[in-house]
N, CA, C and O atoms as a GROMACS GRO file, in nm:
protein
  340
    1UNK      N    1   1.119   0.107   0.338
    1UNK     CA    2   1.178  -0.016   0.290
    1UNK      C    3   1.260   0.013   0.166
    1UNK      O    4   1.218   0.086   0.076
    2UNK      N    5   1.376  -0.046   0.162
    2UNK     CA    6   1.462  -0.035   0.044
    2UNK      C    7   1.417  -0.142  -0.056
    2UNK      O    8   1.411  -0.261  -0.023
    3UNK      N    9   1.386  -0.100  -0.177
    3UNK     CA   10   1.336  -0.193  -0.277
    3UNK      C   11   1.446  -0.249  -0.367
    3UNK      O   12   1.418  -0.312  -0.468
    4UNK      N   13   1.571  -0.226  -0.330
    4UNK     CA   14   1.683  -0.274  -0.412
    4UNK      C   15   1.677  -0.425  -0.431
    4UNK      O   16   1.693  -0.474  -0.543
    5UNK      N   17   1.655  -0.499  -0.324
    5UNK     CA   18   1.648  -0.645  -0.334
    5UNK      C   19   1.531  -0.691  -0.421
    5UNK      O   20   1.540  -0.793  -0.490
    6UNK      N   21   1.423  -0.616  -0.418
    6UNK     CA   22   1.307  -0.654  -0.499
    6UNK      C   23   1.335  -0.637  -0.648
    6UNK      O   24   1.278  -0.706  -0.731
    7UNK      N   25   1.423  -0.545  -0.681
    7UNK     CA   26   1.459  -0.521  -0.821
    7UNK      C   27   1.559  -0.625  -0.874
    7UNK      O   28   1.577  -0.638  -0.994
    8UNK      N   29   1.622  -0.697  -0.783
    8UNK     CA   30   1.720  -0.798  -0.822
    8UNK      C   31   1.647  -0.912  -0.894
    8UNK      O   32   1.554  -0.970  -0.838
    9UNK      N   33   1.689  -0.946  -1.016
    9UNK     CA   34   1.622  -1.054  -1.090
    9UNK      C   35   1.626  -1.189  -1.017
    9UNK      O   36   1.546  -1.277  -1.046
   10UNK      N   37   1.719  -1.204  -0.924
   10UNK     CA   38   1.727  -1.329  -0.848
   10UNK      C   39   1.614  -1.340  -0.746
   10UNK      O   40   1.585  -1.450  -0.697
   11UNK      N   41   1.551  -1.229  -0.714
   11UNK     CA   42   1.438  -1.231  -0.621
   11UNK      C   43   1.314  -1.276  -0.697
   11UNK      O   44   1.274  -1.213  -0.795
   12UNK      N   45   1.252  -1.385  -0.653
   12UNK     CA   46   1.134  -1.435  -0.724
   12UNK      C   47   1.020  -1.333  -0.726
   12UNK      O   48   1.001  -1.258  -0.630
   13UNK      N   49   0.946  -1.330  -0.834
   13UNK     CA   50   0.832  -1.239  -0.847
   13UNK      C   51   0.729  -1.266  -0.737
   13UNK      O   52   0.662  -1.174  -0.691
   14UNK      N   53   0.717  -1.391  -0.694
   14UNK     CA   54   0.624  -1.424  -0.586
   14UNK      C   55   0.660  -1.350  -0.458
   14UNK      O   56   0.572  -1.311  -0.382
   15UNK      N   57   0.787  -1.333  -0.433
   15UNK     CA   58   0.832  -1.260  -0.314
   15UNK      C   59   0.793  -1.112  -0.327
   15UNK      O   60   0.746  -1.052  -0.231
   16UNK      N   61   0.812  -1.056  -0.445
   16UNK     CA   62   0.774  -0.917  -0.468
   16UNK      C   63   0.623  -0.900  -0.448
   16UNK      O   64   0.579  -0.803  -0.387
   17UNK      N   65   0.545  -0.994  -0.498
   17UNK     CA   66   0.400  -0.988  -0.481
   17UNK      C   67   0.361  -0.999  -0.334
   17UNK      O   68   0.270  -0.930  -0.289
   18UNK      N   69   0.429  -1.083  -0.260
   18UNK     CA   70   0.401  -1.096  -0.117
   18UNK      C   71   0.430  -0.964  -0.044
   18UNK      O   72   0.354  -0.923   0.043
   19UNK      N   73   0.540  -0.900  -0.079
   19UNK     CA   74   0.572  -0.770  -0.019
   19UNK      C   75   0.463  -0.668  -0.055
   19UNK      O   76   0.422  -0.588   0.029
   20UNK      N   77   0.416  -0.672  -0.180
   20UNK     CA   78   0.309  -0.582  -0.222
   20UNK      C   79   0.183  -0.606  -0.138
   20UNK      O   80   0.121  -0.511  -0.091
   21UNK      N   81   0.147  -0.732  -0.120
   21UNK     CA   82   0.028  -0.764  -0.040
   21UNK      C   83   0.043  -0.714   0.103
   21UNK      O   84  -0.050  -0.655   0.158
   22UNK      N   85   0.158  -0.738   0.163
   22UNK     CA   86   0.180  -0.694   0.301
   22UNK      C   87   0.178  -0.542   0.312
   22UNK      O   88   0.122  -0.488   0.408
   23UNK      N   89   0.238  -0.475   0.216
   23UNK     CA   90   0.239  -0.329   0.217
   23UNK      C   91   0.098  -0.275   0.200
   23UNK      O   92   0.060  -0.179   0.267
   24UNK      N   93   0.021  -0.335   0.111
   24UNK     CA   94  -0.118  -0.292   0.090
   24UNK      C   95  -0.201  -0.313   0.217
   24UNK      O   96  -0.284  -0.229   0.251
   25UNK      N   97  -0.180  -0.424   0.285
   25UNK     CA   98  -0.253  -0.451   0.408
   25UNK      C   99  -0.221  -0.346   0.514
   25UNK      O  100  -0.312  -0.294   0.579
   26UNK      N  101  -0.093  -0.315   0.532
   26UNK     CA  102  -0.054  -0.216   0.633
   26UNK      C  103  -0.105  -0.077   0.597
   26UNK      O  104  -0.144   0.000   0.685
   27UNK      N  105  -0.105  -0.045   0.469
   27UNK     CA  106  -0.154   0.086   0.427
   27UNK      C  107  -0.305   0.095   0.446
   27UNK      O  108  -0.356   0.198   0.492
   28UNK      N  109  -0.377  -0.010   0.412
   28UNK     CA  110  -0.522  -0.012   0.433
   28UNK      C  111  -0.554   0.004   0.582
   28UNK      O  112  -0.649   0.074   0.618
   29UNK      N  113  -0.478  -0.061   0.667
   29UNK     CA  114  -0.500  -0.049   0.812
   29UNK      C  115  -0.474   0.094   0.859
   29UNK      O  116  -0.545   0.144   0.946
   30UNK      N  117  -0.373   0.159   0.803
   30UNK     CA  118  -0.344   0.298   0.840
   30UNK      C  119  -0.460   0.389   0.798
   30UNK      O  120  -0.497   0.480   0.872
   31UNK      N  121  -0.517   0.364   0.681
   31UNK     CA  122  -0.632   0.443   0.638
   31UNK      C  123  -0.754   0.413   0.725
   31UNK      O  124  -0.835   0.503   0.749
   32UNK      N  125  -0.770   0.290   0.771
   32UNK     CA  126  -0.880   0.257   0.860
   32UNK      C  127  -0.868   0.336   0.990
   32UNK      O  128  -0.966   0.390   1.040
   33UNK      N  129  -0.745   0.342   1.043
   33UNK     CA  130  -0.724   0.421   1.165
   33UNK      C  131  -0.752   0.569   1.140
   33UNK      O  132  -0.806   0.638   1.225
   34UNK      N  133  -0.714   0.617   1.022
   34UNK     CA  134  -0.741   0.757   0.987
   34UNK      C  135  -0.891   0.782   0.978
   34UNK      O  136  -0.939   0.887   1.020
   35UNK      N  137  -0.965   0.687   0.924
   35UNK     CA  138  -1.110   0.701   0.915
   35UNK      C  139  -1.172   0.705   1.054
   35UNK      O  140  -1.265   0.782   1.079
   36UNK      N  141  -1.122   0.621   1.142
   36UNK     CA  142  -1.174   0.619   1.279
   36UNK      C  143  -1.144   0.749   1.353
   36UNK      O  144  -1.222   0.791   1.438
   37UNK      N  145  -1.032   0.812   1.321
   37UNK     CA  146  -0.992   0.935   1.388
   37UNK      C  147  -1.046   1.060   1.318
   37UNK      O  148  -1.027   1.171   1.369
   38UNK      N  149  -1.110   1.044   1.205
   38UNK     CA  150  -1.158   1.159   1.128
   38UNK      C  151  -1.257   1.241   1.209
   38UNK      O  152  -1.336   1.189   1.288
   39UNK      N  153  -1.251   1.372   1.187
   39UNK     CA  154  -1.339   1.463   1.261
   39UNK      C  155  -1.456   1.513   1.177
   39UNK      O  156  -1.547   1.577   1.229
   40UNK      N  157  -1.453   1.486   1.047
   40UNK     CA  158  -1.564   1.525   0.960
   40UNK      C  159  -1.606   1.405   0.876
   40UNK      O  160  -1.526   1.315   0.851
   41UNK      N  161  -1.730   1.405   0.832
   41UNK     CA  162  -1.775   1.296   0.744
   41UNK      C  163  -1.693   1.289   0.614
   41UNK      O  164  -1.669   1.180   0.562
   42UNK      N  165  -1.652   1.405   0.562
   42UNK     CA  166  -1.573   1.407   0.439
   42UNK      C  167  -1.438   1.339   0.458
   42UNK      O  168  -1.395   1.260   0.375
   43UNK      N  169  -1.372   1.370   0.570
   43UNK     CA  170  -1.242   1.307   0.600
   43UNK      C  171  -1.259   1.157   0.616
   43UNK      O  172  -1.177   1.079   0.568
   44UNK      N  173  -1.366   1.118   0.683
   44UNK     CA  174  -1.391   0.976   0.705
   44UNK      C  175  -1.415   0.904   0.572
   44UNK      O  176  -1.358   0.797   0.547
   45UNK      N  177  -1.498   0.962   0.487
   45UNK     CA  178  -1.526   0.901   0.357
   45UNK      C  179  -1.401   0.892   0.271
   45UNK      O  180  -1.378   0.791   0.204
   46UNK      N  181  -1.320   0.998   0.272
   46UNK     CA  182  -1.196   0.998   0.194
   46UNK      C  183  -1.102   0.887   0.241
   46UNK      O  184  -1.046   0.814   0.160
   47UNK      N  185  -1.086   0.875   0.372
   47UNK     CA  186  -0.998   0.771   0.426
   47UNK      C  187  -1.052   0.632   0.394
   47UNK      O  188  -0.975   0.541   0.363
   48UNK      N  189  -1.183   0.614   0.400
   48UNK     CA  190  -1.243   0.484   0.368
   48UNK      C  191  -1.220   0.447   0.222
   48UNK      O  192  -1.187   0.333   0.190
   49UNK      N  193  -1.237   0.545   0.133
   49UNK     CA  194  -1.213   0.519  -0.010
   49UNK      C  195  -1.068   0.478  -0.034
   49UNK      O  196  -1.041   0.385  -0.111
   50UNK      N  197  -0.976   0.546   0.030
   50UNK     CA  198  -0.835   0.515   0.014
   50UNK      C  199  -0.802   0.379   0.075
   50UNK      O  200  -0.716   0.307   0.024
   51UNK      N  201  -0.869   0.346   0.185
   51UNK     CA  202  -0.849   0.215   0.248
   51UNK      C  203  -0.892   0.104   0.151
   51UNK      O  204  -0.820   0.005   0.135
   52UNK      N  205  -1.007   0.120   0.089
   52UNK     CA  206  -1.056   0.019  -0.006
   52UNK      C  207  -0.962   0.008  -0.125
   52UNK      O  208  -0.932  -0.103  -0.170
   53UNK      N  209  -0.916   0.121  -0.177
   53UNK     CA  210  -0.823   0.120  -0.291
   53UNK      C  211  -0.695   0.046  -0.254
   53UNK      O  212  -0.645  -0.034  -0.333
   54UNK      N  213  -0.642   0.073  -0.136
   54UNK     CA  214  -0.519   0.005  -0.092
   54UNK      C  215  -0.544  -0.145  -0.078
   54UNK      O  216  -0.460  -0.226  -0.117
   55UNK      N  217  -0.657  -0.182  -0.022
   55UNK     CA  218  -0.689  -0.323  -0.003
   55UNK      C  219  -0.702  -0.396  -0.136
   55UNK      O  220  -0.660  -0.511  -0.149
   56UNK      N  221  -0.759  -0.329  -0.235
   56UNK     CA  222  -0.779  -0.393  -0.366
   56UNK      C  223  -0.649  -0.420  -0.439
   56UNK      O  224  -0.644  -0.505  -0.528
   57UNK      N  225  -0.544  -0.349  -0.403
   57UNK     CA  226  -0.412  -0.372  -0.465
   57UNK      C  227  -0.368  -0.516  -0.443
   57UNK      O  228  -0.296  -0.572  -0.526
   58UNK      N  229  -0.411  -0.576  -0.334
   58UNK     CA  230  -0.368  -0.712  -0.299
   58UNK      C  231  -0.404  -0.815  -0.405
   58UNK      O  232  -0.344  -0.922  -0.411
   59UNK      N  233  -0.501  -0.785  -0.489
   59UNK     CA  234  -0.547  -0.881  -0.589
   59UNK      C  235  -0.486  -0.858  -0.727
   59UNK      O  236  -0.522  -0.928  -0.822
   60UNK      N  237  -0.398  -0.763  -0.739
   60UNK     CA  238  -0.345  -0.725  -0.871
   60UNK      C  239  -0.224  -0.810  -0.909
   60UNK      O  240  -0.113  -0.760  -0.923
   61UNK      N  241  -0.248  -0.937  -0.924
   61UNK     CA  242  -0.143  -1.036  -0.951
   61UNK      C  243  -0.083  -1.022  -1.092
   61UNK      O  244   0.028  -1.069  -1.115
   62UNK      N  245  -0.153  -0.960  -1.183
   62UNK     CA  246  -0.110  -0.951  -1.322
   62UNK      C  247   0.000  -0.847  -1.346
   62UNK      O  248   0.051  -0.837  -1.457
   63UNK      N  249   0.037  -0.772  -1.245
   63UNK     CA  250   0.135  -0.664  -1.261
   63UNK      C  251   0.275  -0.719  -1.286
   63UNK      O  252   0.310  -0.829  -1.244
   64UNK      N  253   0.355  -0.640  -1.355
   64UNK     CA  254   0.495  -0.675  -1.374
   64UNK      C  255   0.572  -0.645  -1.246
   64UNK      O  256   0.521  -0.577  -1.157
   65UNK      N  257   0.692  -0.694  -1.237
   65UNK     CA  258   0.778  -0.668  -1.121
   65UNK      C  259   0.791  -0.516  -1.099
   65UNK      O  260   0.774  -0.468  -0.987
   66UNK      N  261   0.822  -0.442  -1.204
   66UNK     CA  262   0.840  -0.297  -1.191
   66UNK      C  263   0.712  -0.228  -1.146
   66UNK      O  264   0.717  -0.136  -1.065
   67UNK      N  265   0.598  -0.271  -1.198
   67UNK     CA  266   0.470  -0.212  -1.157
   67UNK      C  267   0.443  -0.241  -1.009
   67UNK      O  268   0.395  -0.154  -0.937
   68UNK      N  269   0.473  -0.362  -0.965
   68UNK     CA  270   0.453  -0.396  -0.824
   68UNK      C  271   0.544  -0.311  -0.735
   68UNK      O  272   0.500  -0.261  -0.632
   69UNK      N  273   0.668  -0.296  -0.775
   69UNK     CA  274   0.762  -0.217  -0.695
   69UNK      C  275   0.718  -0.071  -0.689
   69UNK      O  276   0.727  -0.008  -0.584
   70UNK      N  277   0.671  -0.019  -0.800
   70UNK     CA  278   0.621   0.119  -0.801
   70UNK      C  279   0.504   0.134  -0.705
   70UNK      O  280   0.497   0.232  -0.630
   71UNK      N  281   0.413   0.038  -0.706
   71UNK     CA  282   0.299   0.041  -0.613
   71UNK      C  283   0.345   0.030  -0.468
   71UNK      O  284   0.293   0.099  -0.381
   72UNK      N  285   0.441  -0.056  -0.442
   72UNK     CA  286   0.495  -0.071  -0.306
   72UNK      C  287   0.548   0.064  -0.259
   72UNK      O  288   0.519   0.107  -0.147
   73UNK      N  289   0.626   0.130  -0.343
   73UNK     CA  290   0.683   0.260  -0.306
   73UNK      C  291   0.574   0.364  -0.284
   73UNK      O  292   0.583   0.444  -0.191
   74UNK      N  293   0.472   0.365  -0.369
   74UNK     CA  294   0.362   0.460  -0.353
   74UNK      C  295   0.286   0.436  -0.223
   74UNK      O  296   0.254   0.530  -0.150
   75UNK      N  297   0.257   0.310  -0.195
   75UNK     CA  298   0.184   0.277  -0.073
   75UNK      C  299   0.266   0.313   0.051
   75UNK      O  300   0.211   0.361   0.150
   76UNK      N  301   0.396   0.290   0.045
   76UNK     CA  302   0.482   0.327   0.157
   76UNK      C  303   0.482   0.478   0.179
   76UNK      O  304   0.479   0.524   0.293
   77UNK      N  305   0.486   0.554   0.071
   77UNK     CA  306   0.481   0.700   0.082
   77UNK      C  307   0.350   0.745   0.144
   77UNK      O  308   0.349   0.835   0.229
   78UNK      N  309   0.240   0.685   0.103
   78UNK     CA  310   0.110   0.719   0.160
   78UNK      C  311   0.108   0.690   0.310
   78UNK      O  312   0.062   0.772   0.389
   79UNK      N  313   0.159   0.575   0.347
   79UNK     CA  314   0.162   0.537   0.489
   79UNK      C  315   0.251   0.632   0.568
   79UNK      O  316   0.216   0.671   0.680
   80UNK      N  317   0.364   0.669   0.511
   80UNK     CA  318   0.454   0.764   0.578
   80UNK      C  319   0.385   0.898   0.599
   80UNK      O  320   0.400   0.960   0.704
   81UNK      N  321   0.308   0.944   0.499
   81UNK     CA  322   0.234   1.070   0.513
   81UNK      C  323   0.130   1.059   0.624
   81UNK      O  324   0.112   1.153   0.702
   82UNK      N  325   0.063   0.946   0.631
   82UNK     CA  326  -0.037   0.927   0.736
   82UNK      C  327   0.027   0.928   0.875
   82UNK      O  328  -0.030   0.982   0.969
   83UNK      N  329   0.143   0.870   0.886
   83UNK     CA  330   0.213   0.869   1.015
   83UNK      C  331   0.253   1.010   1.057
   83UNK      O  332   0.252   1.043   1.176
   84UNK      N  333   0.289   1.092   0.958
   84UNK     CA  334   0.331   1.228   0.987
   84UNK      C  335   0.216   1.323   1.014
   84UNK      O  336   0.237   1.433   1.065
   85UNK      N  337   0.096   1.280   0.981
   85UNK     CA  338  -0.021   1.368   0.997
   85UNK      C  339  -0.068   1.374   1.140
   85UNK      O  340  -0.165   1.444   1.170
   0.00000   0.00000   0.00000
């Protein structure tokens, strides 16, 4: 996802937060699938921890626009890595 529009001051912060929530949900789901496909208990536990961390991002309403965008980009990178694995 291109975050250019999210950086535009005309884009409401609520929209940026909604994108963050959706991105966190999709990333948590990807980690859940990774946990289900894990072949060792360690891999499963690691994926579960990352799934919980991604899910908890959804409640971080206090973040600034830039912090939210940074998190969106990080979560997208994580999801892209999971897809490539």
